[in-house]
C-alpha positions as CSV (number, residue, x, y, z in Angstrom):
1,X,116.0,126.5,78.5
2,X,115.5,124.5,81.8
3,X,116.1,120.8,81.0
4,X,113.9,118.6,83.2
5,X,115.0,115.0,83.5
6,X,112.3,112.3,83.9
7,X,111.7,108.6,83.5
8,X,109.9,107.8,80.3
9,X,106.7,106.2,81.7
10,X,103.3,107.9,81.2
11,X,103.1,108.7,84.9
12,X,106.6,110.1,85.2
13,X,106.3,112.2,82.1
14,X,102.9,113.5,83.2
15,X,104.4,114.5,86.6
16,X,107.3,116.2,85.1
17,X,105.1,117.8,82.6
18,X,103.2,119.6,85.3
19,X,106.5,121.1,86.5
20,X,107.5,122.0,83.0
21,X,104.1,123.7,82.4
22,X,104.2,125.5,85.7
23,X,107.7,126.9,85.0
24,X,106.6,128.1,81.5
25,X,103.6,129.8,83.1
26,X,106.1,131.7,85.3
27,X,108.0,132.8,82.3
28,X,110.8,130.2,82.4
29,X,111.2,128.1,79.2
30,X,111.5,124.4,80.0
31,X,111.6,121.0,78.3
32,X,111.5,117.3,79.2
33,X,114.6,115.1,78.8
34,X,113.8,111.3,79.0
35,X,116.3,109.3,81.1
36,X,116.2,105.4,81.1
37,X,116.7,104.0,84.6
38,X,117.6,100.5,85.9
39,X,114.2,100.3,87.5
40,X,112.5,100.7,84.2
41,X,114.7,98.0,82.6
42,X,114.3,95.4,85.4
43,X,111.3,93.2,86.0
44,X,112.4,92.2,89.5
45,X,110.4,93.3,92.6
46,X,111.4,96.7,93.9
47,X,112.4,95.1,97.3
48,X,115.0,93.0,95.4
49,X,116.5,95.7,93.1
50,X,117.0,98.2,95.8
51,X,116.2,101.7,97.2
52,X,116.7,104.5,94.8
53,X,116.7,102.3,91.7
54,X,114.4,104.7,89.9
55,X,116.3,107.8,91.0
56,X,120.0,107.0,90.6
57,X,120.1,107.4,86.8
58,X,118.2,110.7,87.0
59,X,120.7,112.0,89.6
60,X,123.6,111.0,87.6
61,X,122.3,112.9,84.6
62,X,121.9,115.9,86.9
63,X,125.4,115.5,88.3
64,X,126.9,115.3,84.7
65,X,125.0,118.4,83.5
66,X,122.9,116.4,81.0
67,X,119.8,118.0,82.7
68,X,119.2,120.9,85.0
69,X,116.3,119.6,87.1
70,X,115.0,116.2,88.0
71,X,111.4,115.4,89.0
72,X,111.0,112.4,91.3
73,X,108.1,110.7,93.0
74,X,109.4,111.7,96.4
75,X,108.7,108.3,98.0
76,X,111.3,106.8,95.6
77,X,114.2,108.9,96.9
78,X,116.6,107.4,99.5
79,X,116.3,109.1,102.8
80,X,120.1,109.6,103.0
81,X,120.9,113.2,101.9
82,X,123.1,113.7,98.8
83,X,125.1,117.0,99.2
84,X,125.4,117.4,95.4
85,X,121.7,118.2,95.2
86,X,118.9,120.2,96.8
87,X,115.2,119.6,96.8
88,X,114.3,123.1,95.6
89,X,110.5,122.5,95.5
90,X,107.9,120.2,96.8
91,X,104.7,121.2,95.1
92,X,101.3,120.7,96.6
93,X,100.8,116.9,96.9
94,X,98.1,114.8,95.4
95,X,95.9,112.7,97.7
96,X,98.4,110.5,99.5
97,X,96.0,107.5,100.0
98,X,96.4,104.1,98.4
99,X,93.6,102.9,96.1
100,X,92.1,99.5,95.3
101,X,91.2,98.7,91.7
102,X,89.2,95.6,91.9
103,X,87.0,93.4,89.6
104,X,83.4,94.4,89.4
105,X,84.1,97.6,91.4
106,X,84.3,95.6,94.7
107,X,85.7,97.2,97.9
108,X,88.1,95.4,100.1
109,X,85.3,94.2,102.5
110,X,83.4,92.7,99.6
111,X,86.2,90.6,98.1
112,X,85.8,86.9,99.1
113,X,88.6,85.1,101.0
114,X,91.2,83.8,98.6
115,X,90.9,86.8,96.2
116,X,94.2,87.5,94.6
117,X,95.6,91.0,95.0
118,X,98.7,92.3,93.3
119,X,101.1,94.9,94.8
120,X,104.7,95.9,94.3
121,X,105.0,97.1,97.9
122,X,106.0,95.2,101.1
123,X,104.3,97.9,103.0
124,X,100.9,97.3,101.2
125,X,101.3,93.6,101.4
126,X,101.9,93.6,105.2
127,X,99.0,96.0,105.9
128,X,96.6,94.0,103.6
129,X,97.5,90.8,105.5
130,X,97.1,92.5,108.8
131,X,93.4,93.3,107.9
132,X,92.7,89.5,108.2
133,X,90.6,89.2,105.1
134,X,92.2,86.1,103.8
135,X,93.5,87.7,100.6
136,X,96.3,86.1,98.6
137,X,99.0,88.7,97.9
138,X,101.1,88.4,94.7
139,X,104.1,90.5,93.6
140,X,103.4,93.0,90.8
141,X,105.6,95.1,88.5
142,X,105.0,97.2,85.5
143,X,103.7,100.7,84.7
144,X,100.2,101.7,85.9
145,X,98.4,100.7,82.7
146,X,100.1,97.2,82.9
147,X,98.9,96.8,86.5
148,X,95.3,97.9,85.8
149,X,95.2,95.5,82.8
150,X,96.0,92.6,85.1
151,X,92.6,93.3,86.7
152,X,90.6,93.9,83.6
153,X,92.0,90.8,82.0
154,X,90.9,88.7,84.9
155,X,94.5,87.7,85.9
156,X,94.0,89.4,89.3
157,X,91.0,90.2,91.5
158,X,92.5,93.5,92.3
159,X,95.6,95.7,92.7
160,X,96.5,98.3,95.2
161,X,98.4,101.3,93.8
162,X,98.9,105.0,94.8
163,X,95.7,107.0,94.2
164,X,97.9,110.0,93.2
165,X,99.3,108.2,90.2
166,X,95.8,107.3,89.0
167,X,94.8,110.9,89.4
168,X,97.7,112.2,87.4
169,X,97.0,110.0,84.4
170,X,93.3,110.5,84.5
171,X,92.3,107.0,85.7
172,X,90.4,107.8,88.9
173,X,87.3,106.3,87.4
174,X,89.0,102.9,87.8
175,X,89.2,103.2,91.6
176,X,87.0,100.8,93.5
177,X,87.9,102.2,96.9
178,X,90.3,104.8,98.3
179,X,91.9,103.3,101.3
180,X,91.7,105.4,104.5
181,X,94.8,105.6,106.6
182,X,93.0,103.6,109.4
183,X,93.0,100.7,106.9
184,X,96.4,101.3,105.3
185,X,98.9,104.1,106.0
186,X,100.5,105.2,102.7
187,X,104.3,105.3,102.0
188,X,106.1,108.2,103.5
189,X,106.0,111.1,100.9
190,X,103.5,109.3,98.7
191,X,101.7,111.6,96.4
192,X,104.4,114.2,96.6
193,X,107.0,115.2,94.0
194,X,110.5,116.2,94.7
195,X,111.9,118.8,92.3
196,X,115.7,118.6,92.5
197,X,118.6,120.6,91.1
198,X,122.3,120.9,91.8
199,X,123.2,122.5,95.1
200,X,125.5,125.0,93.3
201,X,122.7,126.2,91.0
202,X,121.3,128.8,93.5
203,X,119.6,131.0,91.0
204,X,117.8,128.0,89.5
205,X,116.9,126.8,93.0
206,X,115.3,130.2,93.6
207,X,113.2,129.9,90.5
208,X,112.1,126.4,91.4
209,X,111.2,127.5,95.0
210,X,108.3,129.4,93.5
211,X,106.6,126.0,93.0
212,X,107.1,125.0,96.7
213,X,104.1,124.3,99.0
214,X,105.0,124.9,102.6
215,X,102.4,122.6,104.1
216,X,103.4,119.7,101.8
217,X,107.1,120.3,102.7
218,X,106.3,120.1,106.4
219,X,104.3,117.0,106.0
220,X,106.8,115.1,103.9
221,X,109.7,116.3,106.1
222,X,108.0,114.7,109.1
223,X,107.2,111.5,107.3
224,X,110.7,111.0,105.8
225,X,112.3,111.8,109.2
226,X,110.3,109.0,110.7
227,X,111.4,106.7,107.9
228,X,115.0,107.6,108.2
229,X,115.0,107.2,112.0
230,X,113.6,103.7,111.6
231,X,116.5,103.1,109.2
232,X,114.1,101.6,106.7
233,X,114.3,102.1,103.0
234,X,111.5,103.0,100.7
235,X,110.7,99.3,100.2
236,X,110.3,98.6,104.0
237,X,106.9,97.8,105.6
238,X,106.7,101.4,107.0
239,X,103.7,103.7,106.5
240,X,103.3,107.4,107.5
241,X,101.0,110.3,106.8
242,X,101.2,113.8,108.1
243,X,99.0,116.8,107.5
244,X,98.7,120.4,108.6
245,X,95.5,120.9,110.5
246,X,93.9,124.0,112.1
247,X,93.5,124.0,115.9
248,X,92.0,126.5,118.4
249,X,93.7,127.6,121.6
250,X,92.0,128.4,124.9
251,X,91.5,132.0,123.8
252,X,89.7,131.1,120.6
253,X,92.7,131.8,118.3
254,X,93.2,129.6,115.3
255,X,96.7,128.1,114.7
256,X,98.3,125.4,112.6
257,X,99.6,122.1,113.9
258,X,101.2,119.2,112.1
259,X,99.6,115.8,112.8
260,X,101.7,112.6,112.1
261,X,100.7,108.9,112.1
262,X,103.1,106.1,111.5
263,X,103.2,102.3,111.4
264,X,105.5,99.4,110.9
265,X,104.1,96.0,110.0
266,X,105.3,92.5,109.9
267,X,105.3,91.2,106.3
268,X,103.1,88.3,107.3
269,X,100.6,90.7,108.9
270,X,100.9,89.2,112.4
271,X,101.9,92.5,114.0
272,X,101.4,96.2,113.4
273,X,103.0,98.9,115.5
274,X,101.3,102.3,115.4
275,X,102.1,105.7,116.9
276,X,101.1,109.3,116.3
277,X,101.9,112.8,117.4
278,X,101.2,116.5,116.9
279,X,103.7,119.3,116.6
280,X,104.6,122.6,115.0
281,X,105.0,122.6,111.2
282,X,108.2,124.5,111.8
283,X,109.5,121.5,113.7
284,X,108.5,118.8,111.3
285,X,111.7,116.8,111.5
286,X,111.5,116.7,115.3
287,X,108.0,115.5,115.1
288,X,109.0,112.7,112.9
289,X,111.8,111.7,115.2
290,X,109.5,111.7,118.3
291,X,107.0,109.5,116.7
292,X,109.7,107.1,115.6
293,X,111.1,107.1,119.2
294,X,107.6,106.1,120.4
295,X,107.5,103.3,117.8
296,X,110.9,102.0,119.0
297,X,109.4,101.9,122.6
298,X,106.6,99.9,121.3
299,X,108.9,97.3,119.6
300,X,109.5,98.6,116.1
301,X,113.3,97.9,116.3
302,X,112.7,94.2,116.9
303,X,110.1,94.0,114.3
304,X,112.3,95.6,111.6
305,X,115.2,93.5,112.6
306,X,113.0,90.4,112.0
307,X,111.9,91.7,108.6
308,X,115.6,92.4,107.6
309,X,116.7,88.9,108.7
310,X,114.0,87.3,106.6
311,X,115.0,89.0,103.3
């Protein structure tokens, strides 16, 4: 029996449940094991409680053999590698975009100045302010149901959350607007799952690898390489999205390329630095590093230094 460690929220257990069901369908018995994390017990903003707060307890359960596999929202994982573990599978990702859930089904452009929007993410807050719509941004914690209820109760005019989470718990009908990357770049690896096991468990890693999606792995690798190079944690105001696209060469032959867009924003919305690039899916990490280098040339290092000094 493969024991799959997961947080206890509806979203986390739903995500882990898809991995359990996929393993069972492949003939590998599996079950969920609920692990309580510091992130679940704290009500402080994610930026205060730190990078990896949702994943540390899962990884410790994995290291101590309490579980065999962990399923993470990949965007929650620290960018620094942990040699004890291996990401054996990155299944096909959900839609990576952010989504607005607003009163009366309003889209961003219809919300009047002064509307109160809740978000747990400095990245979302910074990009919302940069749109210049005069919105008031407030910190937001709690599971997805709690966040959505803040809108239906009239406490907030809207919330911005990951569209993937709403899709996984069957709440897409609540979406007022899916935010295109030109409006708001998502968090690196948003919408993707990381299926992790101990590095020494090579047979199990081979089983999990059956769930891997090569295009998603390439995209996420590029996004997280950019994030790591910027030396920014998962709570930093950095957005990135990569996708494998088809191109045609001069002789009419179709081939695949990896497209990456990234941004870093000042928390007050006063500045957004953007860069993009195209490369080979097989050289995803190098693409992430090259786009990060372009962002440094455009002033990203200074902008991030200001943000760190203000925290």
